[in-house]
A tleap script that builds the chain and sets N, CA, C and O, in Angstrom:
source leaprc.protein.ff14SB
mol = sequence {
  NMET GLU ASN THR MET THR THR LEU SER SER
  VAL LEU GLU LYS LEU ARG ILE ARG LYS GLN
  ASP ASN GLU LEU ILE MET THR ALA GLU GLY
  PHE THR SER HIE ALA GLY LYS VAL TYR LYS
  VAL ASP GLU LEU THR ILE ILE LYS THR TYR
  HIE PHE GLU GLY ASN SER ASP PRO SER ASP
  SER SER ILE LEU TYR LEU ILE GLU ALA VAL
  ASP GLY LEU ILE GLY TYR SER ILE ASP GLU
  TYR GLY VAL TYR SER ASN HIE GLU GLU ALA
  GLY TYR ASP GLU PHE ILE ARG LYS ILE ASN
  VAL ASN GLU ARG ASP GLU GLN GLU ILE PHE
  CLYS
}
set mol.1.N position { 2.559 5.924 15.577 }
set mol.1.CA position { 1.802 5.245 15.561 }
set mol.1.C position { 2.466 3.970 15.528 }
set mol.1.O position { 3.356 3.750 14.707 }
set mol.2.N position { 2.095 3.132 16.353 }
set mol.2.CA position { 2.842 2.077 16.635 }
set mol.2.C position { 2.082 0.906 15.888 }
set mol.2.O position { 0.855 0.823 15.941 }
set mol.3.N position { 2.914 -0.050 15.149 }
set mol.3.CA position { 2.481 -1.024 14.436 }
set mol.3.C position { 3.393 -2.533 15.064 }
set mol.3.O position { 4.588 -2.642 15.337 }
set mol.4.N position { 2.143 -3.681 15.151 }
set mol.4.CA position { 2.867 -4.978 15.554 }
set mol.4.C position { 3.962 -5.811 14.571 }
set mol.4.O position { 4.837 -6.607 14.910 }
set mol.5.N position { 3.624 -5.380 13.366 }
set mol.5.CA position { 4.559 -6.011 12.183 }
set mol.5.C position { 5.474 -4.839 11.931 }
set mol.5.O position { 4.959 -3.785 11.559 }
set mol.6.N position { 6.646 -4.909 12.079 }
set mol.6.CA position { 7.830 -4.334 11.957 }
set mol.6.C position { 8.792 -4.052 10.933 }
set mol.6.O position { 9.656 -3.175 10.934 }
set mol.7.N position { 8.485 -5.060 9.906 }
set mol.7.CA position { 9.458 -5.198 8.757 }
set mol.7.C position { 8.246 -5.241 7.665 }
set mol.7.O position { 7.041 -5.495 7.688 }
set mol.8.N position { 9.158 -4.878 6.757 }
set mol.8.CA position { 8.172 -5.135 5.072 }
set mol.8.C position { 8.165 -6.478 4.888 }
set mol.8.O position { 7.063 -6.842 4.477 }
set mol.9.N position { 8.785 -7.190 4.996 }
set mol.9.CA position { 8.693 -8.667 4.710 }
set mol.9.C position { 7.831 -9.430 5.649 }
set mol.9.O position { 7.309 -10.471 5.249 }
set mol.10.N position { 7.596 -8.927 7.090 }
set mol.10.CA position { 6.741 -9.245 7.676 }
set mol.10.C position { 5.374 -9.269 7.337 }
set mol.10.O position { 4.712 -10.303 7.417 }
set mol.11.N position { 4.765 -7.847 6.843 }
set mol.11.CA position { 3.889 -7.583 6.644 }
set mol.11.C position { 3.457 -8.234 5.019 }
set mol.11.O position { 2.319 -8.648 4.798 }
set mol.12.N position { 4.288 -8.239 4.217 }
set mol.12.CA position { 4.093 -8.750 2.865 }
set mol.12.C position { 4.053 -10.186 3.093 }
set mol.12.O position { 3.497 -10.766 2.160 }
set mol.13.N position { 4.487 -11.010 4.090 }
set mol.13.CA position { 4.534 -12.620 4.413 }
set mol.13.C position { 2.806 -12.423 4.894 }
set mol.13.O position { 2.038 -12.979 4.110 }
set mol.14.N position { 2.477 -12.069 5.477 }
set mol.14.CA position { 1.312 -11.997 6.287 }
set mol.14.C position { 0.371 -12.055 5.213 }
set mol.14.O position { -0.421 -12.991 5.099 }
set mol.15.N position { 0.438 -10.925 4.286 }
set mol.15.CA position { -0.620 -10.729 3.355 }
set mol.15.C position { -0.698 -11.997 2.426 }
set mol.15.O position { -1.788 -12.488 2.134 }
set mol.16.N position { 0.663 -12.583 1.909 }
set mol.16.CA position { 0.966 -13.843 1.280 }
set mol.16.C position { 0.111 -14.674 1.693 }
set mol.16.O position { -0.833 -14.976 0.963 }
set mol.17.N position { 0.253 -15.204 2.908 }
set mol.17.CA position { -0.722 -16.171 3.675 }
set mol.17.C position { -2.237 -15.821 3.884 }
set mol.17.O position { -3.037 -16.685 4.242 }
set mol.18.N position { -2.453 -15.046 3.743 }
set mol.18.CA position { -4.110 -14.618 3.727 }
set mol.18.C position { -4.547 -14.224 2.165 }
set mol.18.O position { -5.422 -13.386 1.949 }
set mol.19.N position { -3.928 -14.833 1.237 }
set mol.19.CA position { -3.809 -14.157 -0.075 }
set mol.19.C position { -4.622 -12.876 -0.185 }
set mol.19.O position { -5.765 -12.721 -0.617 }
set mol.20.N position { -3.858 -12.098 0.251 }
set mol.20.CA position { -4.283 -10.928 -0.106 }
set mol.20.C position { -3.082 -10.009 -0.202 }
set mol.20.O position { -3.010 -8.937 0.399 }
set mol.21.N position { -2.054 -10.547 -1.076 }
set mol.21.CA position { -0.691 -10.302 -1.394 }
set mol.21.C position { -0.953 -9.680 -3.268 }
set mol.21.O position { -0.387 -10.130 -4.263 }
set mol.22.N position { -1.999 -8.536 -3.203 }
set mol.22.CA position { -1.997 -7.969 -4.374 }
set mol.22.C position { -1.642 -6.933 -4.835 }
set mol.22.O position { -2.373 -5.944 -4.779 }
set mol.23.N position { -0.092 -6.899 -5.565 }
set mol.23.CA position { 0.154 -5.240 -5.586 }
set mol.23.C position { -0.603 -4.603 -6.737 }
set mol.23.O position { -1.057 -5.112 -7.762 }
set mol.24.N position { -0.618 -3.318 -6.281 }
set mol.24.CA position { -1.424 -2.708 -6.927 }
set mol.24.C position { -0.634 -1.491 -7.974 }
set mol.24.O position { -0.161 -0.504 -7.411 }
set mol.25.N position { -0.558 -1.570 -8.985 }
set mol.25.CA position { 0.607 -0.976 -9.761 }
set mol.25.C position { 0.187 0.242 -10.207 }
set mol.25.O position { -1.021 0.011 -10.265 }
set mol.26.N position { 0.346 1.682 -10.663 }
set mol.26.CA position { -0.228 2.848 -10.935 }
set mol.26.C position { -0.051 2.712 -12.338 }
set mol.26.O position { 1.010 2.264 -12.772 }
set mol.27.N position { -0.984 3.053 -13.099 }
set mol.27.CA position { -1.013 2.984 -14.548 }
set mol.27.C position { -1.835 4.371 -14.605 }
set mol.27.O position { -2.366 4.952 -13.658 }
set mol.28.N position { -1.799 4.799 -16.132 }
set mol.28.CA position { -2.796 6.411 -16.411 }
set mol.28.C position { -3.715 6.287 -16.238 }
set mol.28.O position { -4.304 7.355 -16.073 }
set mol.29.N position { -4.661 4.922 -16.118 }
set mol.29.CA position { -6.061 4.856 -15.698 }
set mol.29.C position { -6.116 4.775 -14.138 }
set mol.29.O position { -7.114 5.251 -13.597 }
set mol.30.N position { -5.294 4.306 -13.488 }
set mol.30.CA position { -5.495 3.978 -12.034 }
set mol.30.C position { -4.647 3.412 -11.571 }
set mol.30.O position { -3.526 3.319 -12.071 }
set mol.31.N position { -5.178 2.678 -10.009 }
set mol.31.CA position { -4.166 1.558 -9.764 }
set mol.31.C position { -4.691 0.104 -10.367 }
set mol.31.O position { -5.816 -0.288 -10.058 }
set mol.32.N position { -4.045 -0.491 -11.028 }
set mol.32.CA position { -4.301 -1.623 -11.514 }
set mol.32.C position { -3.956 -3.235 -10.951 }
set mol.32.O position { -2.776 -3.547 -10.789 }
set mol.33.N position { -4.821 -4.016 -10.727 }
set mol.33.CA position { -4.376 -5.280 -10.261 }
set mol.33.C position { -3.980 -6.474 -11.042 }
set mol.33.O position { -4.438 -6.739 -12.154 }
set mol.34.N position { -3.082 -7.199 -10.386 }
set mol.34.CA position { -2.580 -8.200 -11.479 }
set mol.34.C position { -3.791 -9.025 -12.535 }
set mol.34.O position { -3.730 -9.434 -13.694 }
set mol.35.N position { -4.867 -9.024 -11.498 }
set mol.35.CA position { -6.426 -9.592 -12.871 }
set mol.35.C position { -6.645 -8.502 -13.585 }
set mol.35.O position { -7.644 -8.705 -14.276 }
set mol.36.N position { -6.132 -7.254 -13.797 }
set mol.36.CA position { -6.030 -6.390 -14.945 }
set mol.36.C position { -7.374 -5.299 -14.705 }
set mol.36.O position { -7.693 -4.420 -15.506 }
set mol.37.N position { -7.995 -5.565 -13.529 }
set mol.37.CA position { -8.885 -4.813 -12.928 }
set mol.37.C position { -8.404 -3.342 -12.697 }
set mol.37.O position { -7.385 -3.250 -12.011 }
set mol.38.N position { -8.882 -2.333 -13.087 }
set mol.38.CA position { -8.337 -0.865 -12.906 }
set mol.38.C position { -9.662 -0.145 -11.687 }
set mol.38.O position { -10.886 -0.058 -11.781 }
set mol.39.N position { -8.698 0.256 -10.622 }
set mol.39.CA position { -9.413 0.865 -9.709 }
set mol.39.C position { -9.136 2.694 -9.660 }
set mol.39.O position { -7.995 3.084 -9.412 }
set mol.40.N position { -10.031 3.511 -9.863 }
set mol.40.CA position { -10.066 4.989 -9.684 }
set mol.40.C position { -10.027 5.085 -8.200 }
set mol.40.O position { -10.153 4.166 -7.391 }
set mol.41.N position { -9.778 6.678 -7.919 }
set mol.41.CA position { -9.430 6.756 -6.549 }
set mol.41.C position { -11.015 6.449 -5.745 }
set mol.41.O position { -11.047 5.771 -4.718 }
set mol.42.N position { -11.846 6.834 -6.144 }
set mol.42.CA position { -13.195 6.630 -5.330 }
set mol.42.C position { -13.630 5.191 -5.084 }
set mol.42.O position { -14.492 5.059 -4.215 }
set mol.43.N position { -13.211 4.134 -5.663 }
set mol.43.CA position { -12.933 2.808 -5.753 }
set mol.43.C position { -12.378 2.079 -4.489 }
set mol.43.O position { -12.617 0.964 -4.026 }
set mol.44.N position { -11.363 3.325 -3.999 }
set mol.44.CA position { -10.090 2.445 -2.917 }
set mol.44.C position { -10.363 3.276 -1.446 }
set mol.44.O position { -11.060 4.288 -1.371 }
set mol.45.N position { -9.693 2.657 -0.342 }
set mol.45.CA position { -9.759 2.976 0.856 }
set mol.45.C position { -8.285 2.468 1.248 }
set mol.45.O position { -7.873 1.377 0.854 }
set mol.46.N position { -7.554 3.288 2.014 }
set mol.46.CA position { -6.244 2.839 2.431 }
set mol.46.C position { -6.804 2.390 3.920 }
set mol.46.O position { -7.560 3.097 4.587 }
set mol.47.N position { -6.345 1.195 4.298 }
set mol.47.CA position { -7.016 0.704 5.749 }
set mol.47.C position { -5.910 0.864 6.742 }
set mol.47.O position { -6.214 0.906 7.934 }
set mol.48.N position { -4.481 0.971 6.324 }
set mol.48.CA position { -3.304 0.772 7.003 }
set mol.48.C position { -2.004 1.489 6.043 }
set mol.48.O position { -1.831 1.553 4.826 }
set mol.49.N position { -1.370 1.879 6.981 }
set mol.49.CA position { -0.218 2.651 6.619 }
set mol.49.C position { 0.997 1.875 7.379 }
set mol.49.O position { 1.037 1.431 8.527 }
set mol.50.N position { 1.797 1.867 6.528 }
set mol.50.CA position { 3.022 1.052 7.667 }
set mol.50.C position { 4.277 2.075 6.945 }
set mol.50.O position { 4.620 2.074 5.763 }
set mol.51.N position { 4.661 2.678 7.741 }
set mol.51.CA position { 6.439 3.005 7.590 }
set mol.51.C position { 7.596 2.165 8.084 }
set mol.51.O position { 7.676 1.516 9.127 }
set mol.52.N position { 8.574 2.334 6.999 }
set mol.52.CA position { 9.522 1.540 7.572 }
set mol.52.C position { 10.889 2.495 7.030 }
set mol.52.O position { 11.100 3.092 5.975 }
set mol.53.N position { 11.770 2.305 8.419 }
set mol.53.CA position { 12.715 3.176 8.355 }
set mol.53.C position { 14.499 2.394 8.480 }
set mol.53.O position { 14.971 1.844 9.475 }
set mol.54.N position { 15.128 2.587 7.210 }
set mol.54.CA position { 16.209 1.825 7.382 }
set mol.54.C position { 17.476 2.355 8.472 }
set mol.54.O position { 17.852 3.527 8.444 }
set mol.55.N position { 17.967 1.524 9.253 }
set mol.55.CA position { 18.782 1.638 10.394 }
set mol.55.C position { 19.766 2.867 10.104 }
set mol.55.O position { 19.745 3.937 10.713 }
set mol.56.N position { 20.743 2.472 8.926 }
set mol.56.CA position { 21.878 3.344 8.269 }
set mol.56.C position { 21.572 3.984 7.056 }
set mol.56.O position { 22.281 4.890 6.619 }
set mol.57.N position { 20.508 3.551 6.449 }
set mol.57.CA position { 20.640 4.120 5.051 }
set mol.57.C position { 19.094 4.709 4.988 }
set mol.57.O position { 18.108 4.040 5.297 }
set mol.58.N position { 19.057 6.223 4.487 }
set mol.58.CA position { 17.928 6.415 4.462 }
set mol.58.C position { 17.226 5.998 3.138 }
set mol.58.O position { 15.999 5.990 3.242 }
set mol.59.N position { 17.686 5.668 1.987 }
set mol.59.CA position { 17.141 5.051 1.037 }
set mol.59.C position { 16.306 3.638 1.269 }
set mol.59.O position { 15.538 2.998 0.551 }
set mol.60.N position { 16.828 3.449 2.637 }
set mol.60.CA position { 15.904 2.194 2.751 }
set mol.60.C position { 14.681 2.225 3.473 }
set mol.60.O position { 14.081 1.225 3.869 }
set mol.61.N position { 14.320 3.440 3.636 }
set mol.61.CA position { 12.906 4.115 3.970 }
set mol.61.C position { 11.853 3.895 3.139 }
set mol.61.O position { 11.893 4.401 2.017 }
set mol.62.N position { 10.757 3.126 3.529 }
set mol.62.CA position { 9.781 3.305 2.633 }
set mol.62.C position { 8.503 3.044 3.401 }
set mol.62.O position { 8.433 2.899 4.622 }
set mol.63.N position { 7.376 2.998 2.431 }
set mol.63.CA position { 5.778 3.071 3.051 }
set mol.63.C position { 5.185 2.099 2.152 }
set mol.63.O position { 5.388 1.935 0.949 }
set mol.64.N position { 4.116 1.246 3.259 }
set mol.64.CA position { 3.683 0.250 2.116 }
set mol.64.C position { 1.885 1.022 2.803 }
set mol.64.O position { 1.718 1.400 3.962 }
set mol.65.N position { 0.912 1.056 1.796 }
set mol.65.CA position { -0.238 1.391 1.884 }
set mol.65.C position { -0.731 0.123 1.619 }
set mol.65.O position { -0.284 -0.558 0.695 }
set mol.66.N position { -1.982 -0.400 2.662 }
set mol.66.CA position { -2.669 -1.514 2.548 }
set mol.66.C position { -4.226 -0.647 2.162 }
set mol.66.O position { -4.725 0.318 2.740 }
set mol.67.N position { -4.646 -1.309 1.142 }
set mol.67.CA position { -5.772 -0.595 0.338 }
set mol.67.C position { -6.823 -1.687 0.086 }
set mol.67.O position { -6.427 -2.798 -0.266 }
set mol.68.N position { -8.242 -1.428 0.256 }
set mol.68.CA position { -9.116 -1.814 0.115 }
set mol.68.C position { -10.077 -1.692 -0.954 }
set mol.68.O position { -10.739 -0.677 -0.740 }
set mol.69.N position { -10.464 -2.295 -2.051 }
set mol.69.CA position { -11.534 -1.824 -3.211 }
set mol.69.C position { -12.576 -2.062 -2.538 }
set mol.69.O position { -12.671 -2.740 -1.514 }
set mol.70.N position { -13.734 -1.257 -3.360 }
set mol.70.CA position { -14.942 -1.704 -3.213 }
set mol.70.C position { -15.486 -3.052 -3.558 }
set mol.70.O position { -16.629 -3.362 -3.222 }
set mol.71.N position { -14.814 -3.749 -4.125 }
set mol.71.CA position { -15.174 -5.192 -4.814 }
set mol.71.C position { -14.364 -6.286 -3.581 }
set mol.71.O position { -14.235 -7.491 -3.795 }
set mol.72.N position { -13.961 -5.725 -2.526 }
set mol.72.CA position { -13.434 -6.369 -1.095 }
set mol.72.C position { -12.250 -6.970 -1.698 }
set mol.72.O position { -11.730 -7.896 -1.076 }
set mol.73.N position { -11.484 -6.417 -3.352 }
set mol.73.CA position { -9.915 -6.640 -2.900 }
set mol.73.C position { -9.265 -6.072 -2.003 }
set mol.73.O position { -9.681 -4.974 -1.634 }
set mol.74.N position { -7.940 -6.687 -1.315 }
set mol.74.CA position { -7.254 -6.247 -0.514 }
set mol.74.C position { -5.954 -6.186 -1.067 }
set mol.74.O position { -5.579 -7.299 -1.437 }
set mol.75.N position { -5.026 -5.164 -1.279 }
set mol.75.CA position { -3.993 -4.942 -1.886 }
set mol.75.C position { -3.121 -4.307 -1.331 }
set mol.75.O position { -3.228 -4.104 -0.122 }
set mol.76.N position { -2.085 -3.846 -2.006 }
set mol.76.CA position { -0.893 -2.808 -1.350 }
set mol.76.C position { -0.084 -2.120 -2.147 }
set mol.76.O position { 0.005 -2.639 -3.260 }
set mol.77.N position { 0.519 -1.184 -2.012 }
set mol.77.CA position { 1.332 -0.054 -3.231 }
set mol.77.C position { 2.340 0.211 -2.016 }
set mol.77.O position { 2.073 0.615 -0.885 }
set mol.78.N position { 3.617 -0.145 -2.594 }
set mol.78.CA position { 4.822 0.533 -1.645 }
set mol.78.C position { 5.600 1.420 -2.510 }
set mol.78.O position { 5.702 1.260 -3.726 }
set mol.79.N position { 6.219 2.487 -1.747 }
set mol.79.CA position { 7.084 3.426 -2.322 }
set mol.79.C position { 7.721 3.594 -1.445 }
set mol.79.O position { 7.526 2.954 -0.412 }
set mol.80.N position { 8.840 4.640 -1.566 }
set mol.80.CA position { 9.921 5.105 -0.941 }
set mol.80.C position { 9.639 6.699 -0.196 }
set mol.80.O position { 8.875 7.411 -0.848 }
set mol.81.N position { 10.047 7.145 0.767 }
set mol.81.CA position { 9.941 8.125 1.431 }
set mol.81.C position { 10.577 9.211 0.277 }
set mol.81.O position { 11.632 9.064 -0.340 }
set mol.82.N position { 9.531 10.447 0.167 }
set mol.82.CA position { 10.130 11.870 -0.517 }
set mol.82.C position { 10.963 11.943 -1.686 }
set mol.82.O position { 10.372 11.781 -2.754 }
set mol.83.N position { 12.340 12.174 -1.732 }
set mol.83.CA position { 12.784 12.507 -2.875 }
set mol.83.C position { 13.235 11.000 -3.164 }
set mol.83.O position { 13.580 10.905 -4.342 }
set mol.84.N position { 13.334 9.889 -2.524 }
set mol.84.CA position { 13.887 8.678 -2.960 }
set mol.84.C position { 12.620 7.629 -3.614 }
set mol.84.O position { 12.766 6.439 -3.892 }
set mol.85.N position { 11.500 8.355 -3.745 }
set mol.85.CA position { 10.178 7.883 -4.346 }
set mol.85.C position { 10.672 7.048 -5.274 }
set mol.85.O position { 11.815 7.344 -5.622 }
set mol.86.N position { 10.165 6.030 -5.836 }
set mol.86.CA position { 10.588 4.930 -6.390 }
set mol.86.C position { 9.662 4.792 -7.698 }
set mol.86.O position { 9.982 3.955 -8.542 }
set mol.87.N position { 8.663 5.496 -7.864 }
set mol.87.CA position { 7.224 5.800 -8.808 }
set mol.87.C position { 7.698 6.899 -9.543 }
set mol.87.O position { 7.899 8.061 -9.191 }
set mol.88.N position { 7.893 6.146 -10.991 }
set mol.88.CA position { 8.357 7.331 -12.082 }
set mol.88.C position { 6.934 7.694 -12.781 }
set mol.88.O position { 6.876 8.611 -13.600 }
set mol.89.N position { 5.932 7.028 -12.466 }
set mol.89.CA position { 4.702 7.046 -13.387 }
set mol.89.C position { 3.946 8.549 -12.729 }
set mol.89.O position { 3.981 8.909 -11.552 }
set mol.90.N position { 3.391 9.140 -13.692 }
set mol.90.CA position { 3.175 10.560 -13.411 }
set mol.90.C position { 2.056 10.467 -12.723 }
set mol.90.O position { 1.306 9.612 -13.192 }
set mol.91.N position { 1.585 11.099 -11.646 }
set mol.91.CA position { 0.693 11.337 -10.871 }
set mol.91.C position { 0.203 10.460 -9.804 }
set mol.91.O position { -0.976 10.424 -9.451 }
set mol.92.N position { 1.218 9.701 -9.264 }
set mol.92.CA position { 1.201 8.538 -8.413 }
set mol.92.C position { 1.212 9.168 -6.814 }
set mol.92.O position { 0.835 8.524 -5.835 }
set mol.93.N position { 1.649 10.356 -6.782 }
set mol.93.CA position { 2.119 11.168 -5.243 }
set mol.93.C position { 0.127 11.638 -5.100 }
set mol.93.O position { -0.648 11.317 -4.199 }
set mol.94.N position { -0.083 12.265 -6.054 }
set mol.94.CA position { -1.267 12.863 -6.349 }
set mol.94.C position { -2.830 12.001 -6.056 }
set mol.94.O position { -3.913 12.308 -5.556 }
set mol.95.N position { -2.225 10.765 -6.687 }
set mol.95.CA position { -3.130 9.820 -6.646 }
set mol.95.C position { -3.604 9.215 -5.384 }
set mol.95.O position { -4.740 9.094 -4.925 }
set mol.96.N position { -2.550 8.899 -4.982 }
set mol.96.CA position { -2.043 8.295 -3.118 }
set mol.96.C position { -2.983 9.307 -2.392 }
set mol.96.O position { -4.026 8.895 -1.884 }
set mol.97.N position { -2.682 10.446 -2.342 }
set mol.97.CA position { -3.235 11.483 -1.494 }
set mol.97.C position { -4.738 11.566 -1.465 }
set mol.97.O position { -5.377 11.763 -0.431 }
set mol.98.N position { -5.482 11.338 -3.153 }
set mol.98.CA position { -6.725 11.622 -2.920 }
set mol.98.C position { -7.446 10.364 -2.086 }
set mol.98.O position { -8.394 10.593 -1.335 }
set mol.99.N position { -6.891 8.946 -2.290 }
set mol.99.CA position { -7.722 8.089 -1.749 }
set mol.99.C position { -8.113 8.093 -0.333 }
set mol.99.O position { -7.246 7.987 0.534 }
set mol.100.N position { -9.165 8.190 -0.083 }
set mol.100.CA position { -10.037 7.848 1.513 }
set mol.100.C position { -9.314 7.098 2.361 }
set mol.100.O position { -8.921 5.984 2.014 }
set mol.101.N position { -9.096 7.514 3.349 }
set mol.101.CA position { -8.042 6.884 4.693 }
set mol.101.C position { -9.283 6.511 5.704 }
set mol.101.O position { -10.069 7.355 6.134 }
set mol.102.N position { -9.322 5.351 5.961 }
set mol.102.CA position { -10.012 4.545 7.076 }
set mol.102.C position { -8.926 3.511 7.761 }
set mol.102.O position { -8.920 2.330 7.413 }
set mol.103.N position { -8.035 3.997 8.723 }
set mol.103.CA position { -7.403 3.344 9.264 }
set mol.103.C position { -8.080 1.797 10.038 }
set mol.103.O position { -9.254 1.687 10.394 }
set mol.104.N position { -7.203 0.897 10.149 }
set mol.104.CA position { -8.381 -0.301 10.725 }
set mol.104.C position { -6.750 -0.799 11.655 }
set mol.104.O position { -5.565 -0.871 11.331 }
set mol.105.N position { -7.537 -1.052 12.905 }
set mol.105.CA position { -6.591 -2.249 13.979 }
set mol.105.C position { -6.262 -3.519 13.055 }
set mol.105.O position { -7.116 -4.323 12.680 }
set mol.106.N position { -4.729 -3.584 12.706 }
set mol.106.CA position { -4.145 -5.197 12.476 }
set mol.106.C position { -5.191 -6.140 12.793 }
set mol.106.O position { -5.783 -6.603 11.818 }
set mol.107.N position { -5.602 -6.582 14.098 }
set mol.107.CA position { -6.307 -7.563 14.554 }
set mol.107.C position { -7.700 -7.460 13.544 }
set mol.107.O position { -8.211 -8.460 13.040 }
set mol.108.N position { -8.075 -6.444 13.399 }
set mol.108.CA position { -9.284 -6.509 12.401 }
set mol.108.C position { -9.230 -6.920 11.118 }
set mol.108.O position { -10.105 -7.595 10.575 }
set mol.109.N position { -7.985 -6.443 10.487 }
set mol.109.CA position { -7.716 -6.463 8.809 }
set mol.109.C position { -7.318 -8.339 9.102 }
set mol.109.O position { -8.023 -9.274 8.721 }
set mol.110.N position { -6.128 -8.430 9.800 }
set mol.110.CA position { -5.938 -10.049 9.741 }
set mol.110.C position { -6.385 -10.750 10.675 }
set mol.110.O position { -5.742 -11.348 11.537 }
set mol.111.N position { -7.619 -10.686 10.512 }
set mol.111.CA position { -8.537 -11.527 11.866 }
set mol.111.C position { -8.373 -13.227 11.310 }
set mol.111.O position { -8.871 -14.142 11.966 }
savepdb mol mol.pdb
quit
C-alpha cells in the first residue's frame, strides 16, 4: 500500500487544515468524539489506513485509522503495532476489527 503522505505528522496536519482532526477515543460505549457523541461499530467506516514505521526503533511503529461516521464526521484513531499497542481499553482491537472498511484514495478524501 503506497501512501502520498508518509509521516504521521503530515497526515494529522492535513486533517487539521481540513478541520477533520477529530480524535476518536475508545470508551466502554464505543468510539467517542470530543463533542461527546458515541459511535457504535455499525455507524463507522474505515476510509483509509496509514502505517508508519520507525527507522531504528520498532516502538515508533504506529497505525492511523481514518474513520467516517454515518453523520459525516471524519476522525481518526492512532495505535501502536501489535505488542506495543498503547490502548489499555478493553475491546479496542476487537472493536476496530469489526468496523467496515471501504478504502478511498487520498485525492477523494482530501479534495
